[in-house]
Backbone bond lengths (Angstrom), bond angles and torsions (degrees), N, CA, C in turn:
res aa  C-N    CA-C-N  psi(-1)  N-CA   C-N-CA  omega(-1)  CA-C   N-CA-C  phi
1 M - - - 1.459 - - 1.510 108.56 -
2 G 1.345 117.93 132.75 1.451 122.02 -178.35 1.527 112.12 -81.64
3 A 1.308 114.13 175.57 1.465 120.25 178.94 1.532 109.39 -71.80
4 S 1.301 115.28 144.86 1.465 121.17 179.20 1.513 110.38 -72.04
5 T 1.336 115.77 145.33 1.470 119.87 175.22 1.525 110.43 -78.11
6 Y 1.343 115.74 -9.83 1.474 120.69 178.64 1.509 109.05 -94.92
7 T 1.320 116.03 78.25 1.486 121.54 -179.38 1.521 109.38 -73.11
8 K 1.320 115.64 163.15 1.438 120.67 177.32 1.521 111.35 -57.02
9 E 1.312 116.10 -43.05 1.478 120.77 -179.03 1.522 110.83 -63.56
10 R 1.314 117.32 -42.45 1.465 120.72 -179.85 1.533 111.03 -67.36
11 L 1.317 116.56 -40.19 1.465 120.67 179.64 1.529 110.61 -67.92
12 E 1.350 116.13 -39.49 1.462 119.87 179.55 1.531 110.46 -64.00
13 E 1.310 116.31 -42.05 1.469 120.71 179.68 1.534 110.57 -61.87
14 A 1.320 115.83 -45.07 1.488 120.47 179.35 1.522 111.06 -64.98
15 A 1.329 117.66 -41.87 1.465 121.73 -179.13 1.530 111.47 -68.89
16 R 1.301 116.67 -37.90 1.465 121.21 -177.09 1.536 111.89 -60.00
17 G 1.321 116.82 -37.11 1.456 119.57 -177.92 1.523 114.43 -95.04
18 A 1.310 117.86 8.99 1.468 121.20 -174.91 1.521 112.51 -118.13
19 R 1.325 115.30 146.20 1.483 120.25 175.12 1.524 111.02 -92.05
20 T 1.342 116.13 -20.23 1.468 119.89 -178.20 1.528 108.25 -138.54
21 L 1.314 114.83 164.76 1.459 119.62 175.53 1.513 110.89 -61.98
22 S 1.336 117.51 -38.61 1.455 120.66 178.36 1.529 111.32 -59.77
23 E 1.325 118.98 -39.55 1.462 121.63 177.09 1.518 110.01 -65.50
24 A 1.335 117.86 -41.31 1.461 120.76 178.87 1.541 110.18 -63.77
25 L 1.315 115.79 -40.39 1.459 119.68 179.18 1.510 110.08 -63.69
26 G 1.329 117.60 -41.24 1.470 121.18 177.12 1.517 111.50 -59.59
27 T 1.330 116.79 -40.94 1.469 121.20 177.02 1.504 111.28 -60.40
28 L 1.326 115.09 -35.34 1.465 120.21 -179.39 1.549 112.40 -83.53
29 G 1.322 116.73 -4.97 1.452 120.36 -179.76 1.517 113.10 79.86
30 V 1.333 115.81 25.87 1.463 121.16 -178.83 1.534 109.77 -109.66
31 D 1.314 116.28 135.17 1.464 121.89 177.34 1.533 108.01 -67.01
32 P 1.344 116.88 121.03 1.488 118.97 -178.90 1.542 114.36 -60.73
33 G 1.303 117.83 -18.05 1.460 121.15 178.83 1.532 113.54 -92.49
34 S 1.308 116.82 1.57 1.462 119.81 -177.17 1.526 112.45 -84.62
35 S 1.315 115.28 167.10 1.471 120.18 178.51 1.519 112.25 -70.01
36 T 1.344 117.61 -14.02 1.452 122.37 178.16 1.528 111.04 -67.07
37 R 1.329 116.86 -22.31 1.467 121.70 179.27 1.532 111.72 -54.44
38 S 1.305 117.30 -47.89 1.467 121.77 -179.35 1.518 111.06 -64.53
39 Y 1.348 116.38 -39.64 1.455 120.44 -179.44 1.542 109.90 -63.78
40 I 1.340 116.16 -45.45 1.456 119.45 -178.40 1.516 110.98 -67.94
41 R 1.316 117.64 -42.22 1.488 121.32 178.43 1.532 108.92 -58.03
42 E 1.328 117.20 -45.76 1.466 120.64 -179.78 1.536 111.60 -67.95
43 R 1.315 116.48 -37.30 1.475 120.03 178.93 1.537 110.15 -66.24
44 M 1.332 117.47 -40.02 1.470 120.48 176.57 1.509 110.03 -61.10
45 R 1.330 116.75 -41.94 1.484 120.52 -179.80 1.529 109.54 -64.27
46 K 1.342 116.55 -46.69 1.439 122.91 -177.41 1.530 112.15 -62.86
47 L 1.339 116.56 -38.83 1.472 121.15 -179.07 1.532 111.82 -88.57
48 E 1.321 116.36 2.80 1.474 123.37 178.14 1.528 112.49 58.50
49 V 1.328 115.55 44.13 1.459 121.09 175.28 1.528 107.28 -74.58
50 D 1.330 116.65 129.41 1.470 122.08 -177.80 1.540 109.85 -70.68
51 T 1.325 114.62 114.71 1.461 120.71 175.45 1.531 110.77 -122.75
52 S 1.320 115.95 19.16 1.458 121.13 -175.16 1.536 112.26 -62.82
53 H 1.312 117.96 -23.47 1.451 122.36 179.48 1.534 112.57 -81.54
54 S 1.310 116.93 -9.68 1.467 122.07 -175.62 1.496 111.69 -80.08
55 T 1.320 113.71 155.16 1.481 121.91 172.25 1.503 107.63 -116.34
56 R 1.330 115.88 165.13 1.474 118.91 177.38 1.514 108.95 -69.63
57 S 1.329 116.23 142.94 1.458 121.88 174.36 1.523 107.83 -65.54
58 P 1.338 117.85 134.91 1.462 119.93 179.89 1.511 113.78 -53.11
59 E 1.338 117.97 -38.56 1.458 121.25 -178.03 1.531 110.77 -71.30
60 R 1.313 118.27 -15.21 1.482 120.68 179.97 1.520 112.40 -103.19
61 S 1.332 117.21 -1.83 1.477 121.30 -175.46 1.521 112.22 -79.30
62 A 1.310 117.67 -21.19 1.477 120.46 -175.96 1.497 112.88 -71.33
């Protein structure tokens, strides 16, 4: 398995400018409704990307 294109630096940059995971995904060019959402959320957690400033996406709060 090759290296992920979602590096810690790239994920940190996307998270820093976003209020929600959906916004961060948009910055990365990922459809927020895709299955990649779970992968990126887990990768952010695993790489300890700071998302403490984020809020839940309204479409995911229900």
